[in-house]
TORKOL-4160 file (C-alpha; in steps of 0.2 Angstrom, whole numbers, padded with zeros to 4 digits, m for minus):
251
<pt num="1" X="0000" Y="0000" Z="0000"/>
<pt num="2" X="0006" Y="0018" Z="m0004"/>
<pt num="3" X="0000" Y="0031" Z="0009"/>
<pt num="4" X="m0004" Y="0048" Z="0004"/>
<pt num="5" X="m0007" Y="0062" Z="0017"/>
<pt num="6" X="m0017" Y="0078" Z="0012"/>
<pt num="7" X="m0017" Y="0092" Z="0024"/>
<pt num="8" X="m0033" Y="0103" Z="0024"/>
<pt num="9" X="m0026" Y="0118" Z="0033"/>
<pt num="10" X="m0010" Y="0129" Z="0032"/>
<pt num="11" X="m0004" Y="0124" Z="0050"/>
<pt num="12" X="m0004" Y="0105" Z="0046"/>
<pt num="13" X="0003" Y="0109" Z="0029"/>
<pt num="14" X="0018" Y="0117" Z="0038"/>
<pt num="15" X="0020" Y="0104" Z="0051"/>
<pt num="16" X="0021" Y="0090" Z="0037"/>
<pt num="17" X="0034" Y="0100" Z="0028"/>
<pt num="18" X="0044" Y="0102" Z="0043"/>
<pt num="19" X="0043" Y="0084" Z="0048"/>
<pt num="20" X="0049" Y="0079" Z="0030"/>
<pt num="21" X="0063" Y="0091" Z="0031"/>
<pt num="22" X="0069" Y="0086" Z="0048"/>
<pt num="23" X="0069" Y="0067" Z="0042"/>
<pt num="24" X="0079" Y="0071" Z="0027"/>
<pt num="25" X="0092" Y="0082" Z="0036"/>
<pt num="26" X="0095" Y="0069" Z="0049"/>
<pt num="27" X="0097" Y="0056" Z="0035"/>
<pt num="28" X="0110" Y="0066" Z="0026"/>
<pt num="29" X="0120" Y="0071" Z="0042"/>
<pt num="30" X="0121" Y="0052" Z="0046"/>
<pt num="31" X="0129" Y="0048" Z="0030"/>
<pt num="32" X="0148" Y="0051" Z="0028"/>
<pt num="33" X="0151" Y="0058" Z="0010"/>
<pt num="34" X="0154" Y="0077" Z="0008"/>
<pt num="35" X="0140" Y="0077" Z="m0005"/>
<pt num="36" X="0128" Y="0071" Z="0008"/>
<pt num="37" X="0133" Y="0084" Z="0020"/>
<pt num="38" X="0131" Y="0097" Z="0006"/>
<pt num="39" X="0113" Y="0091" Z="0004"/>
<pt num="40" X="0111" Y="0092" Z="0023"/>
<pt num="41" X="0116" Y="0110" Z="0023"/>
<pt num="42" X="0103" Y="0114" Z="0009"/>
<pt num="43" X="0089" Y="0105" Z="0019"/>
<pt num="44" X="0094" Y="0115" Z="0035"/>
<pt num="45" X="0092" Y="0131" Z="0025"/>
<pt num="46" X="0075" Y="0125" Z="0019"/>
<pt num="47" X="0070" Y="0121" Z="0038"/>
<pt num="48" X="0075" Y="0139" Z="0042"/>
<pt num="49" X="0063" Y="0146" Z="0028"/>
<pt num="50" X="0048" Y="0135" Z="0033"/>
<pt num="51" X="0050" Y="0138" Z="0051"/>
<pt num="52" X="0052" Y="0157" Z="0049"/>
<pt num="53" X="0033" Y="0159" Z="0053"/>
<pt num="54" X="0033" Y="0170" Z="0069"/>
<pt num="55" X="0018" Y="0161" Z="0077"/>
<pt num="56" X="0025" Y="0143" Z="0074"/>
<pt num="57" X="0032" Y="0141" Z="0092"/>
<pt num="58" X="0017" Y="0148" Z="0100"/>
<pt num="59" X="0005" Y="0137" Z="0089"/>
<pt num="60" X="0015" Y="0122" Z="0095"/>
<pt num="61" X="0014" Y="0126" Z="0113"/>
<pt num="62" X="m0004" Y="0130" Z="0112"/>
<pt num="63" X="m0009" Y="0114" Z="0104"/>
<pt num="64" X="0002" Y="0104" Z="0116"/>
<pt num="65" X="m0006" Y="0112" Z="0130"/>
<pt num="66" X="m0024" Y="0109" Z="0123"/>
<pt num="67" X="m0019" Y="0090" Z="0120"/>
<pt num="68" X="m0013" Y="0089" Z="0137"/>
<pt num="69" X="m0029" Y="0095" Z="0144"/>
<pt num="70" X="m0039" Y="0083" Z="0133"/>
<pt num="71" X="m0028" Y="0068" Z="0138"/>
<pt num="72" X="m0028" Y="0072" Z="0156"/>
<pt num="73" X="m0046" Y="0070" Z="0157"/>
<pt num="74" X="m0045" Y="0052" Z="0151"/>
<pt num="75" X="m0037" Y="0046" Z="0168"/>
<pt num="76" X="m0052" Y="0038" Z="0174"/>
<pt num="77" X="m0057" Y="0030" Z="0158"/>
<pt num="78" X="m0056" Y="0011" Z="0160"/>
<pt num="79" X="m0053" Y="0009" Z="0141"/>
<pt num="80" X="m0037" Y="0019" Z="0142"/>
<pt num="81" X="m0020" Y="0012" Z="0147"/>
<pt num="82" X="m0013" Y="0022" Z="0162"/>
<pt num="83" X="0004" Y="0018" Z="0157"/>
<pt num="84" X="0002" Y="0024" Z="0139"/>
<pt num="85" X="m0007" Y="0039" Z="0144"/>
<pt num="86" X="0007" Y="0044" Z="0157"/>
<pt num="87" X="0020" Y="0041" Z="0144"/>
<pt num="88" X="0012" Y="0053" Z="0131"/>
<pt num="89" X="0009" Y="0066" Z="0144"/>
<pt num="90" X="0027" Y="0065" Z="0149"/>
<pt num="91" X="0032" Y="0068" Z="0131"/>
<pt num="92" X="0021" Y="0083" Z="0130"/>
<pt num="93" X="0028" Y="0090" Z="0146"/>
<pt num="94" X="0046" Y="0088" Z="0139"/>
<pt num="95" X="0042" Y="0095" Z="0122"/>
<pt num="96" X="0034" Y="0110" Z="0130"/>
<pt num="97" X="0048" Y="0113" Z="0141"/>
<pt num="98" X="0061" Y="0112" Z="0127"/>
<pt num="99" X="0050" Y="0124" Z="0116"/>
<pt num="100" X="0049" Y="0137" Z="0130"/>
<pt num="101" X="0068" Y="0136" Z="0132"/>
<pt num="102" X="0071" Y="0141" Z="0114"/>
<pt num="103" X="0076" Y="0159" Z="0115"/>
<pt num="104" X="0074" Y="0172" Z="0101"/>
<pt num="105" X="0068" Y="0170" Z="0083"/>
<pt num="106" X="0068" Y="0152" Z="0077"/>
<pt num="107" X="0085" Y="0149" Z="0068"/>
<pt num="108" X="0092" Y="0166" Z="0073"/>
<pt num="109" X="0109" Y="0157" Z="0077"/>
<pt num="110" X="0110" Y="0153" Z="0058"/>
<pt num="111" X="0106" Y="0170" Z="0053"/>
<pt num="112" X="0119" Y="0177" Z="0064"/>
<pt num="113" X="0132" Y="0166" Z="0055"/>
<pt num="114" X="0139" Y="0176" Z="0041"/>
<pt num="115" X="0148" Y="0161" Z="0033"/>
<pt num="116" X="0132" Y="0151" Z="0033"/>
<pt num="117" X="0122" Y="0165" Z="0026"/>
<pt num="118" X="0135" Y="0168" Z="0012"/>
<pt num="119" X="0133" Y="0150" Z="0007"/>
<pt num="120" X="0114" Y="0151" Z="0008"/>
<pt num="121" X="0114" Y="0166" Z="m0003"/>
<pt num="122" X="0125" Y="0158" Z="m0016"/>
<pt num="123" X="0115" Y="0141" Z="m0015"/>
<pt num="124" X="0100" Y="0150" Z="m0024"/>
<pt num="125" X="0111" Y="0152" Z="m0039"/>
<pt num="126" X="0112" Y="0137" Z="m0051"/>
<pt num="127" X="0130" Y="0130" Z="m0048"/>
<pt num="128" X="0133" Y="0145" Z="m0036"/>
<pt num="129" X="0143" Y="0135" Z="m0023"/>
<pt num="130" X="0157" Y="0129" Z="m0034"/>
<pt num="131" X="0175" Y="0130" Z="m0026"/>
<pt num="132" X="0180" Y="0146" Z="m0036"/>
<pt num="133" X="0164" Y="0154" Z="m0029"/>
<pt num="134" X="0166" Y="0149" Z="m0011"/>
<pt num="135" X="0184" Y="0143" Z="m0007"/>
<pt num="136" X="0180" Y="0143" Z="0012"/>
<pt num="137" X="0165" Y="0131" Z="0009"/>
<pt num="138" X="0177" Y="0120" Z="m0002"/>
<pt num="139" X="0189" Y="0119" Z="0012"/>
<pt num="140" X="0175" Y="0114" Z="0024"/>
<pt num="141" X="0170" Y="0100" Z="0013"/>
<pt num="142" X="0187" Y="0093" Z="0014"/>
<pt num="143" X="0187" Y="0093" Z="0033"/>
<pt num="144" X="0185" Y="0076" Z="0041"/>
<pt num="145" X="0168" Y="0067" Z="0041"/>
<pt num="146" X="0166" Y="0069" Z="0060"/>
<pt num="147" X="0170" Y="0087" Z="0060"/>
<pt num="148" X="0157" Y="0091" Z="0047"/>
<pt num="149" X="0145" Y="0081" Z="0055"/>
<pt num="150" X="0148" Y="0090" Z="0072"/>
<pt num="151" X="0146" Y="0107" Z="0064"/>
<pt num="152" X="0129" Y="0101" Z="0056"/>
<pt num="153" X="0123" Y="0094" Z="0072"/>
<pt num="154" X="0127" Y="0110" Z="0081"/>
<pt num="155" X="0118" Y="0120" Z="0068"/>
<pt num="156" X="0103" Y="0109" Z="0068"/>
<pt num="157" X="0102" Y="0106" Z="0087"/>
<pt num="158" X="0094" Y="0123" Z="0093"/>
<pt num="159" X="0079" Y="0119" Z="0081"/>
<pt num="160" X="0076" Y="0101" Z="0087"/>
<pt num="161" X="0063" Y="0106" Z="0100"/>
<pt num="162" X="0052" Y="0110" Z="0085"/>
<pt num="163" X="0054" Y="0092" Z="0078"/>
<pt num="164" X="0050" Y="0086" Z="0095"/>
<pt num="165" X="0034" Y="0096" Z="0097"/>
<pt num="166" X="0027" Y="0094" Z="0080"/>
<pt num="167" X="0031" Y="0075" Z="0080"/>
<pt num="168" X="0019" Y="0073" Z="0095"/>
<pt num="169" X="0005" Y="0083" Z="0087"/>
<pt num="170" X="0006" Y="0074" Z="0070"/>
<pt num="171" X="0007" Y="0057" Z="0079"/>
<pt num="172" X="m0009" Y="0062" Z="0089"/>
<pt num="173" X="m0017" Y="0068" Z="0073"/>
<pt num="174" X="m0013" Y="0052" Z="0063"/>
<pt num="175" X="m0020" Y="0041" Z="0077"/>
<pt num="176" X="m0036" Y="0051" Z="0079"/>
<pt num="177" X="m0044" Y="0045" Z="0063"/>
<pt num="178" X="m0054" Y="0029" Z="0059"/>
<pt num="179" X="m0051" Y="0020" Z="0043"/>
<pt num="180" X="m0065" Y="0018" Z="0030"/>
<pt num="181" X="m0065" Y="0007" Z="0015"/>
<pt num="182" X="m0072" Y="0015" Z="m0002"/>
<pt num="183" X="m0071" Y="0012" Z="m0020"/>
<pt num="184" X="m0069" Y="0026" Z="m0033"/>
<pt num="185" X="m0080" Y="0021" Z="m0048"/>
<pt num="186" X="m0070" Y="0024" Z="m0064"/>
<pt num="187" X="m0057" Y="0034" Z="m0054"/>
<pt num="188" X="m0069" Y="0046" Z="m0046"/>
<pt num="189" X="m0076" Y="0047" Z="m0028"/>
<pt num="190" X="m0087" Y="0061" Z="m0020"/>
<pt num="191" X="m0094" Y="0062" Z="m0002"/>
<pt num="192" X="m0104" Y="0075" Z="0006"/>
<pt num="193" X="m0097" Y="0082" Z="0022"/>
<pt num="194" X="m0112" Y="0089" Z="0031"/>
<pt num="195" X="m0102" Y="0104" Z="0037"/>
<pt num="196" X="m0088" Y="0095" Z="0045"/>
<pt num="197" X="m0070" Y="0096" Z="0039"/>
<pt num="198" X="m0055" Y="0086" Z="0044"/>
<pt num="199" X="m0038" Y="0093" Z="0047"/>
<pt num="200" X="m0029" Y="0079" Z="0036"/>
<pt num="201" X="m0035" Y="0065" Z="0025"/>
<pt num="202" X="m0025" Y="0049" Z="0023"/>
<pt num="203" X="m0028" Y="0039" Z="0007"/>
<pt num="204" X="m0020" Y="0021" Z="0006"/>
<pt num="205" X="m0020" Y="0013" Z="m0011"/>
<pt num="206" X="m0013" Y="m0003" Z="m0017"/>
<pt num="207" X="0004" Y="0001" Z="m0025"/>
<pt num="208" X="m0001" Y="m0011" Z="m0039"/>
<pt num="209" X="m0013" Y="0002" Z="m0045"/>
<pt num="210" X="m0005" Y="0013" Z="m0058"/>
<pt num="211" X="m0014" Y="0029" Z="m0052"/>
<pt num="212" X="m0012" Y="0044" Z="m0040"/>
<pt num="213" X="m0026" Y="0052" Z="m0030"/>
<pt num="214" X="m0030" Y="0071" Z="m0031"/>
<pt num="215" X="m0041" Y="0079" Z="m0018"/>
<pt num="216" X="m0052" Y="0094" Z="m0017"/>
<pt num="217" X="m0061" Y="0096" Z="m0001"/>
<pt num="218" X="m0071" Y="0109" Z="0009"/>
<pt num="219" X="m0084" Y="0108" Z="0023"/>
<pt num="220" X="m0097" Y="0103" Z="0011"/>
<pt num="221" X="m0090" Y="0090" Z="0000"/>
<pt num="222" X="m0075" Y="0079" Z="m0003"/>
<pt num="223" X="m0069" Y="0075" Z="m0021"/>
<pt num="224" X="m0056" Y="0062" Z="m0025"/>
<pt num="225" X="m0050" Y="0058" Z="m0043"/>
<pt num="226" X="m0037" Y="0046" Z="m0047"/>
<pt num="227" X="m0026" Y="0050" Z="m0062"/>
<pt num="228" X="m0015" Y="0039" Z="m0072"/>
<pt num="229" X="0003" Y="0037" Z="m0066"/>
<pt num="230" X="0011" Y="0042" Z="m0083"/>
<pt num="231" X="0026" Y="0053" Z="m0081"/>
<pt num="232" X="0027" Y="0059" Z="m0099"/>
<pt num="233" X="0009" Y="0060" Z="m0105"/>
<pt num="234" X="m0004" Y="0073" Z="m0101"/>
<pt num="235" X="m0013" Y="0070" Z="m0084"/>
<pt num="236" X="m0028" Y="0059" Z="m0088"/>
<pt num="237" X="m0042" Y="0052" Z="m0077"/>
<pt num="238" X="m0039" Y="0033" Z="m0072"/>
<pt num="239" X="m0054" Y="0025" Z="m0080"/>
<pt num="240" X="m0055" Y="0010" Z="m0069"/>
<pt num="241" X="m0062" Y="0006" Z="m0052"/>
<pt num="242" X="m0050" Y="0010" Z="m0038"/>
<pt num="243" X="m0053" Y="0002" Z="m0020"/>
<pt num="244" X="m0044" Y="0013" Z="m0007"/>
<pt num="245" X="m0044" Y="0016" Z="0012"/>
<pt num="246" X="m0048" Y="0034" Z="0018"/>
<pt num="247" X="m0045" Y="0041" Z="0035"/>
<pt num="248" X="m0052" Y="0057" Z="0042"/>
<pt num="249" X="m0039" Y="0065" Z="0055"/>
<pt num="250" X="m0044" Y="0079" Z="0066"/>
<pt num="251" X="m0038" Y="0084" Z="0084"/>
């Protein structure tokens, strides 16, 4: 099965983008090649841009606090594991404490580094980080793997509380939904929403199906159409029935 996640508001869209970027930067940092560490630095600059929203930190803190109140009310519920509940509440407390400890604007330590900002500015130009453009960066790329990795971890470290906080929120969001089984007749599916709208939809499709879901949704209707997975031709509707799983996620 291939799982497709579709955020239905800007806040969830931002969280999913950051989650993907944090995953990629950690993957590149863990590798040893200079080219991988160059890629890690590029992703770090992307995180800096996406996380630049002034209200991101406060949004995360407010949502964590809201979820803490909701979960705390479940203590007397016999259907809830006390151990699991205490574990997630402890995670929320730790994440909130770490976010509160973040001083100043997100990523300000990177903006204050003139060397990094020089690389970021040149990285916007195709081929702009060649050795003759940035000899100091060329020198850094020839440092030992461990030295480069340590620098990258130092630059990433102050922003990790964001990853911790958004990871908890997205985990709770994904676990909030109930899976429904549907079939898109000749590639099309529509469902009336009755005024209710989720924050995220998850569509699971058999990876043997040569099609890709496209979604449009509002509080009145949900429309899904499956298009043919053709990487060269013009996008066309997949003219076969497509069974799929649909999960509505909302905190």
